[in-house]
C-alpha positions as CSV (number, residue, x, y, z in Angstrom):
1,X,-13.6,-141.2,-145.8
2,X,-15.7,-143.9,-147.5
3,X,-13.5,-146.6,-145.8
4,X,-14.1,-145.0,-142.4
5,X,-17.8,-145.0,-142.9
6,X,-17.8,-148.6,-144.0
7,X,-15.7,-149.7,-141.0
8,X,-18.1,-147.7,-138.7
9,X,-21.1,-149.5,-140.3
10,X,-19.6,-152.9,-139.7
11,X,-18.8,-152.0,-136.1
12,X,-22.4,-150.9,-135.4
13,X,-23.8,-154.1,-136.9
14,X,-21.3,-156.2,-134.9
15,X,-22.4,-154.5,-131.6
16,X,-26.1,-155.1,-132.1
17,X,-27.8,-157.3,-129.4
18,X,-27.6,-161.1,-130.1
19,X,-30.9,-162.6,-131.4
20,X,-32.3,-165.5,-129.5
21,X,-30.7,-164.9,-126.1
22,X,-31.3,-167.5,-123.5
23,X,-34.9,-167.2,-122.2
24,X,-35.7,-166.8,-118.5
25,X,-36.6,-170.3,-117.3
26,X,-36.3,-172.4,-114.2
27,X,-33.0,-174.0,-113.5
28,X,-32.7,-177.4,-115.2
29,X,-32.7,-180.5,-113.0
30,X,-29.5,-182.5,-112.7
31,X,-28.8,-186.2,-111.9
32,X,-29.7,-186.9,-108.3
33,X,-32.2,-184.1,-108.2
34,X,-29.6,-181.3,-107.9
35,X,-30.0,-178.2,-110.0
36,X,-27.6,-175.9,-111.8
37,X,-26.6,-172.8,-109.9
38,X,-23.8,-171.3,-112.1
39,X,-22.4,-172.0,-115.5
40,X,-19.3,-170.2,-116.6
41,X,-18.2,-170.7,-120.2
42,X,-15.1,-169.0,-121.6
43,X,-14.7,-169.3,-125.4
44,X,-11.6,-169.3,-127.6
45,X,-9.9,-166.3,-129.0
46,X,-7.3,-165.7,-131.8
47,X,-4.5,-166.2,-129.3
48,X,-3.9,-168.4,-126.2
49,X,-7.0,-167.7,-124.2
50,X,-8.0,-170.7,-122.0
51,X,-11.3,-172.0,-123.2
52,X,-13.3,-174.0,-120.7
53,X,-16.7,-174.6,-119.0
54,X,-17.5,-174.8,-115.3
55,X,-20.9,-175.9,-114.0
56,X,-21.7,-175.6,-110.3
57,X,-24.8,-177.1,-108.8
58,X,-26.6,-175.8,-105.8
59,X,-25.1,-178.6,-103.6
60,X,-21.6,-177.5,-104.6
61,X,-20.9,-180.2,-107.2
62,X,-18.5,-178.8,-109.9
63,X,-18.0,-180.1,-113.4
64,X,-15.1,-178.7,-115.4
65,X,-14.3,-179.3,-119.1
66,X,-11.3,-177.7,-120.8
67,X,-11.6,-177.0,-124.6
68,X,-8.4,-175.1,-125.6
69,X,-5.2,-173.7,-124.2
70,X,-5.6,-175.4,-120.8
71,X,-3.2,-177.8,-119.0
72,X,-6.0,-180.2,-118.0
73,X,-8.7,-180.9,-120.5
74,X,-10.9,-182.9,-118.1
75,X,-13.6,-183.6,-117.6
76,X,-13.2,-183.2,-113.9
77,X,-15.8,-183.4,-111.2
78,X,-15.3,-182.1,-107.7
79,X,-17.3,-180.5,-104.9
80,X,-17.0,-177.0,-103.4
81,X,-16.9,-176.7,-99.6
82,X,-19.7,-175.0,-97.7
83,X,-17.3,-172.0,-97.2
84,X,-16.7,-171.8,-101.0
85,X,-20.4,-172.0,-101.7
86,X,-21.0,-169.2,-99.2
87,X,-18.4,-167.1,-100.9
88,X,-19.9,-167.8,-104.3
89,X,-23.4,-166.8,-103.2
90,X,-22.0,-163.6,-101.6
91,X,-20.0,-162.8,-104.7
92,X,-23.1,-163.2,-106.9
93,X,-25.4,-161.1,-104.7
94,X,-22.9,-158.3,-104.2
95,X,-21.9,-158.2,-107.9
96,X,-25.4,-156.9,-108.9
97,X,-25.7,-159.7,-111.5
98,X,-29.4,-159.7,-111.2
99,X,-29.6,-156.1,-112.3
100,X,-27.2,-156.4,-115.2
101,X,-29.0,-156.1,-118.6
102,X,-28.8,-159.4,-120.5
103,X,-27.4,-157.6,-123.6
104,X,-25.1,-155.3,-121.7
105,X,-21.8,-156.5,-123.2
106,X,-22.6,-158.7,-126.2
107,X,-21.0,-156.9,-129.1
108,X,-18.4,-159.4,-130.4
109,X,-14.9,-158.2,-131.0
110,X,-13.2,-160.4,-133.5
111,X,-10.0,-161.4,-131.7
112,X,-11.2,-161.5,-128.1
113,X,-12.8,-164.4,-126.1
114,X,-16.4,-164.4,-125.3
115,X,-17.6,-165.1,-121.7
116,X,-21.1,-166.5,-121.1
117,X,-22.3,-166.5,-117.5
118,X,-25.5,-168.1,-116.3
119,X,-26.8,-167.8,-112.8
120,X,-29.9,-169.7,-111.7
121,X,-31.4,-167.6,-109.0
122,X,-34.9,-168.8,-108.5
123,X,-37.3,-168.3,-110.0
124,X,-35.4,-167.6,-113.2
125,X,-32.2,-168.5,-115.0
126,X,-30.3,-165.6,-116.4
127,X,-27.5,-165.6,-119.0
128,X,-25.3,-162.7,-119.9
129,X,-22.9,-162.8,-122.8
130,X,-19.8,-160.6,-122.5
131,X,-17.4,-159.9,-125.3
132,X,-14.1,-158.7,-123.8
133,X,-13.0,-155.3,-125.0
134,X,-16.5,-154.2,-125.9
135,X,-17.0,-151.9,-123.0
136,X,-13.4,-150.6,-122.9
137,X,-12.7,-152.0,-119.4
138,X,-13.5,-154.8,-117.0
139,X,-17.3,-155.2,-116.9
140,X,-19.1,-156.4,-113.7
141,X,-19.7,-159.7,-115.6
142,X,-16.0,-160.2,-116.2
143,X,-15.2,-159.3,-112.6
144,X,-17.8,-161.8,-111.3
145,X,-16.4,-164.5,-113.6
146,X,-12.9,-163.9,-112.3
147,X,-14.2,-164.2,-108.7
148,X,-15.9,-167.5,-109.6
149,X,-12.6,-168.7,-111.1
150,X,-10.8,-167.8,-107.9
151,X,-13.3,-169.5,-105.6
152,X,-13.2,-172.7,-107.7
153,X,-9.4,-172.6,-108.0
154,X,-9.5,-172.7,-111.8
155,X,-5.7,-172.4,-112.2
156,X,-5.1,-175.9,-110.9
157,X,-6.9,-177.1,-114.1
158,X,-6.1,-174.5,-116.7
159,X,-2.7,-173.6,-115.3
160,X,-1.2,-170.2,-114.8
161,X,-0.3,-168.1,-117.9
162,X,3.3,-169.3,-117.6
163,X,2.3,-173.0,-117.0
164,X,0.1,-172.9,-120.1
165,X,3.1,-172.2,-122.3
166,X,4.4,-175.6,-121.4
167,X,1.2,-177.6,-121.5
168,X,0.6,-180.0,-124.4
169,X,-2.7,-179.2,-125.9
């Protein structure tokens, strides 16, 4: 019984909101006057989770950097088409991201990856941290991140799950 109470206590402490979450500020300027629109950062896990960062500017410029368990470490720079940017804007607006509480899903689970999603929707920049497994199912943040990955075509850089088994990292 004492062990169960101790484990419960650790779980409650682990699921408290993160201190020092990203403040609501204007989107940072980029080279050439462009501004950040979306930043998707997937962190490592105690397995073979692909870890990478994508930044997308308002003009469609994309910057990718792979960190672990990806086929292409990068950095890679490309540009989304107008159609892809339209799909991205639609996905963000229909996802309800603006209404998601900033601390909705940030209770770390020790062996799962952490997803950090930032959307700069004037006049503020909003960041939500999502710890997979915390909510017991796919969260709206995870679903939006997966949609962003599909729009960008992330598998061409990280590889499919099968392809990543053969990549030299």
